[in-house]
N, CA, C and O atoms as CSV, one atom per row, in Angstrom:
chain,resi,resn,atom,element,x,y,z
A,1,MET,N,N,151.563,102.424,46.268
A,1,MET,CA,C,150.196,102.734,46.580
A,1,MET,C,C,149.388,101.444,46.480
A,1,MET,O,O,149.497,100.699,45.506
A,2,ALA,N,N,148.591,101.201,47.486
A,2,ALA,CA,C,147.757,99.995,47.503
A,2,ALA,C,C,146.591,100.153,46.532
A,2,ALA,O,O,146.034,101.238,46.373
A,3,ARG,N,N,146.243,99.057,45.898
A,3,ARG,CA,C,145.085,99.045,44.999
A,3,ARG,C,C,144.023,98.175,45.652
A,3,ARG,O,O,144.296,97.059,46.095
A,4,ARG,N,N,142.812,98.704,45.705
A,4,ARG,CA,C,141.706,97.978,46.312
A,4,ARG,C,C,140.500,98.056,45.389
A,4,ARG,O,O,140.286,99.062,44.713
A,5,THR,N,N,139.740,97.018,45.368
A,5,THR,CA,C,138.473,97.022,44.654
A,5,THR,C,C,137.377,97.076,45.702
A,5,THR,O,O,137.309,96.226,46.590
A,6,ILE,N,N,136.522,98.080,45.592
A,6,ILE,CA,C,135.420,98.209,46.536
A,6,ILE,C,C,134.117,98.352,45.760
A,6,ILE,O,O,134.112,98.765,44.600
A,7,SER,N,N,133.038,98.012,46.403
A,7,SER,CA,C,131.714,98.178,45.801
A,7,SER,C,C,131.020,99.333,46.505
A,7,SER,O,O,130.933,99.365,47.733
A,8,LEU,N,N,130.534,100.269,45.727
A,8,LEU,CA,C,129.859,101.433,46.288
A,8,LEU,C,C,128.408,101.435,45.846
A,8,LEU,O,O,128.116,101.130,44.690
A,9,PRO,N,N,127.497,101.773,46.742
A,9,PRO,CA,C,126.124,101.972,46.309
A,9,PRO,C,C,126.079,103.124,45.300
A,9,PRO,O,O,126.919,104.024,45.349
A,10,GLN,N,N,125.131,103.100,44.413
A,10,GLN,CA,C,125.006,104.138,43.389
A,10,GLN,C,C,124.948,105.530,44.012
A,10,GLN,O,O,125.550,106.466,43.484
A,11,SER,N,N,124.237,105.679,45.123
A,11,SER,CA,C,124.112,106.986,45.765
A,11,SER,C,C,125.457,107.511,46.268
A,11,SER,O,O,125.717,108.713,46.218
A,12,VAL,N,N,126.312,106.603,46.755
A,12,VAL,CA,C,127.640,107.005,47.240
A,12,VAL,C,C,128.530,107.382,46.063
A,12,VAL,O,O,129.282,108.354,46.138
A,13,GLU,N,N,128.451,106.623,44.986
A,13,GLU,CA,C,129.232,106.952,43.794
A,13,GLU,C,C,128.831,108.324,43.255
A,13,GLU,O,O,129.692,109.125,42.891
A,14,GLU,N,N,127.543,108.591,43.204
A,14,GLU,CA,C,127.070,109.895,42.724
A,14,GLU,C,C,127.566,111.015,43.625
A,14,GLU,O,O,127.981,112.067,43.140
A,15,LEU,N,N,127.526,110.796,44.927
A,15,LEU,CA,C,128.011,111.789,45.880
A,15,LEU,C,C,129.500,112.055,45.670
A,15,LEU,O,O,129.942,113.203,45.702
A,16,ALA,N,N,130.265,110.992,45.455
A,16,ALA,CA,C,131.699,111.152,45.215
A,16,ALA,C,C,131.936,111.930,43.931
A,16,ALA,O,O,132.780,112.826,43.899
A,17,ARG,N,N,131.215,111.607,42.887
A,17,ARG,CA,C,131.389,112.316,41.606
A,17,ARG,C,C,131.019,113.794,41.747
A,17,ARG,O,O,131.674,114.658,41.165
A,18,GLU,N,N,129.988,114.077,42.504
A,18,GLU,CA,C,129.587,115.474,42.736
A,18,GLU,C,C,130.629,116.220,43.567
A,18,GLU,O,O,130.756,117.439,43.454
A,19,SER,N,N,131.369,115.497,44.394
A,19,SER,CA,C,132.360,116.102,45.289
A,19,SER,C,C,133.740,116.225,44.660
A,19,SER,O,O,134.649,116.796,45.263
A,20,ALA,N,N,133.901,115.696,43.459
A,20,ALA,CA,C,135.215,115.728,42.796
A,20,ALA,C,C,135.636,117.151,42.499
A,20,ALA,O,O,134.821,117.990,42.114
A,21,ARG,N,N,136.901,117.407,42.680
A,21,ARG,CA,C,137.481,118.695,42.307
A,21,ARG,C,C,137.847,118.642,40.828
A,21,ARG,O,O,138.020,117.568,40.253
A,22,GLU,N,N,137.958,119.802,40.236
A,22,GLU,CA,C,138.268,119.853,38.803
A,22,GLU,C,C,139.587,119.147,38.526
A,22,GLU,O,O,140.605,119.446,39.151
A,23,GLY,N,N,139.563,118.213,37.591
A,23,GLY,CA,C,140.766,117.479,37.196
A,23,GLY,C,C,141.136,116.337,38.123
A,23,GLY,O,O,142.128,115.650,37.883
A,24,GLU,N,N,140.366,116.120,39.171
A,24,GLU,CA,C,140.680,115.072,40.139
A,24,GLU,C,C,140.089,113.746,39.663
A,24,GLU,O,O,138.935,113.689,39.239
A,25,SER,N,N,140.882,112.692,39.735
A,25,SER,CA,C,140.389,111.372,39.334
A,25,SER,C,C,139.376,110.868,40.358
A,25,SER,O,O,139.308,111.356,41.486
A,26,PHE,N,N,138.601,109.887,39.938
A,26,PHE,CA,C,137.618,109.301,40.848
A,26,PHE,C,C,138.319,108.678,42.057
A,26,PHE,O,O,137.866,108.837,43.191
A,27,SER,N,N,139.418,107.975,41.814
A,27,SER,CA,C,140.163,107.347,42.914
A,27,SER,C,C,140.688,108.381,43.894
A,27,SER,O,O,140.601,108.188,45.107
A,28,ALA,N,N,141.232,109.477,43.380
A,28,ALA,CA,C,141.742,110.532,44.249
A,28,ALA,C,C,140.609,111.172,45.046
A,28,ALA,O,O,140.776,111.501,46.221
A,29,THR,N,N,139.467,111.345,44.404
A,29,THR,CA,C,138.308,111.912,45.096
A,29,THR,C,C,137.876,111.010,46.241
A,29,THR,O,O,137.670,111.476,47.361
A,30,VAL,N,N,137.739,109.717,45.960
A,30,VAL,CA,C,137.300,108.769,46.981
A,30,VAL,C,C,138.313,108.712,48.118
A,30,VAL,O,O,137.922,108.701,49.285
A,31,ALA,N,N,139.603,108.675,47.803
A,31,ALA,CA,C,140.636,108.645,48.838
A,31,ALA,C,C,140.557,109.893,49.714
A,31,ALA,O,O,140.640,109.797,50.938
A,32,ARG,N,N,140.399,111.061,49.094
A,32,ARG,CA,C,140.291,112.322,49.852
A,32,ARG,C,C,139.073,112.311,50.760
A,32,ARG,O,O,139.162,112.689,51.929
A,33,LEU,N,N,137.943,111.883,50.233
A,33,LEU,CA,C,136.718,111.865,51.023
A,33,LEU,C,C,136.791,110.874,52.178
A,33,LEU,O,O,136.297,111.154,53.270
A,34,ILE,N,N,137.406,109.716,51.941
A,34,ILE,CA,C,137.578,108.737,53.025
A,34,ILE,C,C,138.459,109.327,54.116
A,34,ILE,O,O,138.152,109.213,55.303
A,35,GLU,N,N,139.556,109.957,53.708
A,35,GLU,CA,C,140.462,110.542,54.701
A,35,GLU,C,C,139.777,111.637,55.492
A,35,GLU,O,O,139.904,111.688,56.715
A,36,GLN,N,N,139.047,112.519,54.811
A,36,GLN,CA,C,138.333,113.592,55.515
A,36,GLN,C,C,137.300,113.023,56.482
A,36,GLN,O,O,137.178,113.483,57.617
A,37,GLY,N,N,136.561,112.023,56.024
A,37,GLY,CA,C,135.546,111.421,56.879
A,37,GLY,C,C,136.143,110.708,58.076
A,37,GLY,O,O,135.622,110.809,59.186
A,38,ALA,N,N,137.230,109.989,57.857
A,38,ALA,CA,C,137.873,109.272,58.960
A,38,ALA,C,C,138.435,110.239,59.987
A,38,ALA,O,O,138.313,110.010,61.190
A,39,ARG,N,N,139.051,111.319,59.520
A,39,ARG,CA,C,139.579,112.323,60.464
A,39,ARG,C,C,138.451,112.960,61.260
A,39,ARG,O,O,138.577,113.150,62.470
A,40,ALA,N,N,137.362,113.290,60.600
A,40,ALA,CA,C,136.226,113.898,61.288
A,40,ALA,C,C,135.627,112.909,62.294
A,40,ALA,O,O,135.254,113.291,63.403
A,41,GLU,N,N,135.540,111.664,61.904
A,41,GLU,CA,C,134.961,110.629,62.768
A,41,GLU,C,C,135.825,110.389,63.996
A,41,GLU,O,O,135.311,110.117,65.081
A,42,ASN,N,N,137.134,110.490,63.826
A,42,ASN,CA,C,138.069,110.230,64.922
A,42,ASN,C,C,138.421,111.480,65.706
A,42,ASN,O,O,139.281,111.434,66.586
A,43,GLY,N,N,137.780,112.584,65.408
A,43,GLY,CA,C,138.031,113.802,66.175
A,43,GLY,C,C,139.248,114.574,65.720
A,43,GLY,O,O,139.791,115.352,66.504
A,44,GLY,N,N,139.699,114.401,64.502
A,44,GLY,CA,C,140.827,115.159,63.978
A,44,GLY,C,C,142.139,114.455,64.193
A,44,GLY,O,O,142.174,113.258,64.476
A,45,PRO,N,N,143.223,115.200,64.059
A,45,PRO,CA,C,144.556,114.605,64.194
A,45,PRO,C,C,144.756,113.964,65.573
A,45,PRO,O,O,144.309,114.499,66.588
A,46,GLN,N,N,145.415,112.841,65.591
A,46,GLN,CA,C,145.656,112.113,66.825
A,46,GLN,C,C,147.066,112.383,67.332
A,46,GLN,O,O,147.964,112.726,66.564
A,47,ALA,N,N,147.239,112.225,68.618
A,47,ALA,CA,C,148.564,112.379,69.223
A,47,ALA,C,C,149.474,111.266,68.723
A,47,ALA,O,O,149.002,110.168,68.429
A,48,PRO,N,N,150.766,111.533,68.623
A,48,PRO,CA,C,151.698,110.486,68.202
A,48,PRO,C,C,151.603,109.278,69.128
A,48,PRO,O,O,151.344,109.417,70.323
A,49,ARG,N,N,151.816,108.095,68.563
A,49,ARG,CA,C,151.737,106.867,69.336
A,49,ARG,C,C,153.114,106.461,69.833
A,49,ARG,O,O,153.601,105.375,69.520
A,50,TYR,N,N,153.729,107.325,70.600
A,50,TYR,CA,C,155.022,107.004,71.185
A,50,TYR,C,C,155.139,107.724,72.516
A,50,TYR,O,O,154.392,108.658,72.806
A,51,ILE,N,N,156.070,107.280,73.300
A,51,ILE,CA,C,156.348,107.941,74.571
A,51,ILE,C,C,157.733,108.546,74.446
A,51,ILE,O,O,158.715,107.845,74.201
A,52,ALA,N,N,157.797,109.835,74.615
A,52,ALA,CA,C,159.075,110.528,74.499
A,52,ALA,C,C,159.941,110.199,75.719
A,52,ALA,O,O,159.440,110.021,76.829
A,53,ALA,N,N,161.224,110.127,75.487
A,53,ALA,CA,C,162.161,109.863,76.568
A,53,ALA,C,C,163.334,110.814,76.421
A,53,ALA,O,O,163.730,111.159,75.307
A,54,GLY,N,N,163.874,111.226,77.522
A,54,GLY,CA,C,165.027,112.106,77.478
A,54,GLY,C,C,165.151,112.886,78.769
A,54,GLY,O,O,164.317,112.786,79.669
A,55,ASP,N,N,166.202,113.654,78.832
A,55,ASP,CA,C,166.447,114.472,80.007
A,55,ASP,C,C,166.154,115.923,79.682
A,55,ASP,O,O,166.276,116.354,78.535
A,56,GLY,N,N,165.776,116.652,80.679
A,56,GLY,CA,C,165.530,118.083,80.502
A,56,GLY,C,C,164.430,118.551,81.428
A,56,GLY,O,O,163.801,117.754,82.124
A,57,PRO,N,N,164.207,119.847,81.429
A,57,PRO,CA,C,163.165,120.395,82.297
A,57,PRO,C,C,161.778,119.900,81.888
A,57,PRO,O,O,161.528,119.633,80.713
A,58,GLN,N,N,160.895,119.781,82.852
A,58,GLN,CA,C,159.539,119.300,82.576
A,58,GLN,C,C,158.755,120.254,81.667
A,58,GLN,O,O,157.863,119.824,80.935
A,59,ASP,N,N,159.089,121.550,81.714
A,59,ASP,CA,C,158.347,122.536,80.923
A,59,ASP,C,C,159.061,122.912,79.626
A,59,ASP,O,O,158.797,123.979,79.073
A,60,LEU,N,N,159.948,122.071,79.137
A,60,LEU,CA,C,160.748,122.399,77.961
A,60,LEU,C,C,159.884,122.746,76.753
A,60,LEU,O,O,160.202,123.684,76.022
A,61,GLY,N,N,158.815,122.019,76.533
A,61,GLY,CA,C,157.951,122.301,75.385
A,61,GLY,C,C,157.334,123.687,75.455
A,61,GLY,O,O,157.222,124.369,74.436
A,62,ARG,N,N,156.935,124.109,76.642
A,62,ARG,CA,C,156.293,125.413,76.797
A,62,ARG,C,C,157.304,126.546,76.906
A,62,ARG,O,O,157.000,127.678,76.528
A,63,ALA,N,N,158.485,126.269,77.407
A,63,ALA,CA,C,159.453,127.328,77.688
A,63,ALA,C,C,160.719,127.219,76.846
A,63,ALA,O,O,161.764,127.740,77.236
A,64,ALA,N,N,160.642,126.559,75.710
A,64,ALA,CA,C,161.839,126.329,74.889
A,64,ALA,C,C,162.513,127.634,74.493
A,64,ALA,O,O,163.738,127.739,74.559
A,65,GLU,N,N,161.733,128.631,74.084
A,65,GLU,CA,C,162.341,129.899,73.667
A,65,GLU,C,C,163.095,130.554,74.810
A,65,GLU,O,O,164.174,131.105,74.592
A,66,ARG,N,N,162.563,130.510,76.011
A,66,ARG,CA,C,163.260,131.094,77.161
A,66,ARG,C,C,164.578,130.375,77.402
A,66,ARG,O,O,165.603,131.017,77.635
A,67,TYR,N,N,164.561,129.054,77.349
A,67,TYR,CA,C,165.795,128.299,77.560
A,67,TYR,C,C,166.814,128.586,76.467
A,67,TYR,O,O,168.008,128.680,76.751
A,68,LEU,N,N,166.372,128.726,75.240
A,68,LEU,CA,C,167.292,129.045,74.145
A,68,LEU,C,C,167.891,130.437,74.318
A,68,LEU,O,O,169.078,130.635,74.060
A,69,ARG,N,N,167.089,131.396,74.749
A,69,ARG,CA,C,167.616,132.757,74.994
A,69,ARG,C,C,168.687,132.742,76.078
A,69,ARG,O,O,169.686,133.456,75.984
A,70,GLU,N,N,168.477,131.931,77.100
A,70,GLU,CA,C,169.446,131.850,78.197
A,70,GLU,C,C,170.773,131.283,77.727
A,70,GLU,O,O,171.817,131.600,78.298
A,71,LEU,N,N,170.751,130.440,76.682
A,71,LEU,CA,C,171.984,129.862,76.160
A,71,LEU,C,C,172.794,130.840,75.329
A,71,LEU,O,O,174.006,130.679,75.189
A,72,VAL,N,N,172.133,131.860,74.773
A,72,VAL,CA,C,172.804,132.823,73.925
A,72,VAL,C,C,173.400,133.918,74.818
A,72,VAL,O,O,172.694,134.570,75.586
A,73,HIS,N,N,174.690,134.095,74.696
A,73,HIS,CA,C,175.356,135.124,75.496
A,73,HIS,C,C,175.472,136.381,74.661
A,73,HIS,O,O,176.085,136.363,73.594
A,74,THR,N,N,174.903,137.454,75.125
A,74,THR,CA,C,175.023,138.742,74.415
A,74,THR,C,C,176.017,139.612,75.147
A,74,THR,O,O,176.031,139.654,76.378
A,75,PRO,N,N,176.863,140.318,74.380
A,75,PRO,CA,C,177.890,141.168,75.014
A,75,PRO,C,C,177.302,142.367,75.703
A,75,PRO,O,O,178.035,143.171,76.278
């Protein structure tokens, strides 16, 4: 875990302390609040930063269950 020293205005420190969950350390509170704020600022979870490669039908993601059913042979 990275350790950082940051300077917070008194008003931000007070806000963080008010936002702390029971038993949560100040560092954990600040980390949680930064993560929540960054996710909200960036519009939530981001798409993976990779390009998938492989063979298969173009609709595999949407129709995976249908393709799996077709592979199962029932008597």
